[in-house]
C-alpha positions in Angstrom: -89.8 34.3 -7.3 -87.2 33.2 -5.2 -88.0 30.7 -2.7 -85.8 32.5 -0.1 -87.3 35.6 -0.5 -90.7 35.0 -0.1 -92.1 37.2 3.2 -89.0 39.1 3.5 -89.3 42.6 3.5 -87.9 44.5 0.2 -84.2 45.6 0.5 -83.9 47.6 -2.3 -85.9 51.2 -3.0 -86.3 54.4 -4.7 -87.3 56.7 -1.6 -87.8 60.5 -3.6 -86.7 61.9 -6.6 -86.6 65.5 -7.8 -85.3 67.0 -11.3 -82.6 69.4 -11.2 -83.1 70.3 -14.6 -83.9 69.3 -18.3 -82.0 65.5 -18.0 -80.7 65.1 -14.4 -82.3 64.0 -11.9 -81.8 64.0 -7.6 -82.2 60.6 -6.7 -82.3 59.3 -2.8 -82.5 55.0 -2.6 -82.5 52.9 0.4 -80.5 49.3 0.3 -81.2 47.8 4.0 -81.3 51.2 6.3 -78.4 53.3 4.6 -79.7 55.8 1.9 -77.7 57.1 -1.0 -78.2 60.9 -3.0 -77.2 60.5 -6.4 -77.5 62.5 -9.7 -78.9 60.7 -12.2 -79.4 61.3 -16.5 -76.3 63.1 -17.0 -73.3 62.9 -18.8 -71.8 60.6 -15.7 -74.2 59.5 -12.8 -72.6 60.5 -9.7 -73.2 59.3 -6.0 -73.4 63.3 -3.9 -73.9 61.7 -0.9 -73.5 57.8 0.2 -74.4 56.5 4.1 -77.0 58.2 5.7 -78.8 57.1 8.1 -81.8 56.1 7.2 -85.5 57.6 8.6 -87.7 55.4 10.1 -90.9 54.4 7.7 -93.8 57.1 8.8 -97.2 54.8 9.3 -99.8 55.5 6.3 -103.2 56.2 7.0 -104.9 53.0 6.3 -107.2 54.4 3.3 -105.8 57.7 1.6 -105.3 60.5 3.9 -107.9 61.4 6.6 -108.9 65.0 6.9 -109.9 66.4 10.0 -112.0 69.2 10.2 -111.8 72.1 12.2 -115.0 73.6 12.9 -116.3 77.0 14.8 -118.0 76.7 18.1 -121.7 77.7 16.9 -123.5 79.6 19.3 -126.6 77.3 20.9 -130.1 77.0 19.6 -132.7 80.1 21.2 -135.6 78.3 23.0 -138.9 79.6 23.2 -139.7 80.5 26.5 -143.3 80.1 26.6 -144.1 76.4 26.2 -147.4 75.1 26.1 
């Protein structure tokens, strides 16, 4: 690793991919704060759109996905009226 790059943020990333057909993929790549949409894998790679302003990164849950369960209200327990 280049010592000048140590601790710095990565400049290049594949943001998302989606299959187009058996051979080609639609690929969104980011360099710095700009995204580019490409079709790759066919006889010719193609730039579909360039200069897309990147969305800010979404915060990730600390340990995988957090699931919040919804519960229905429960009736209050019936307490006996006769106490000894």
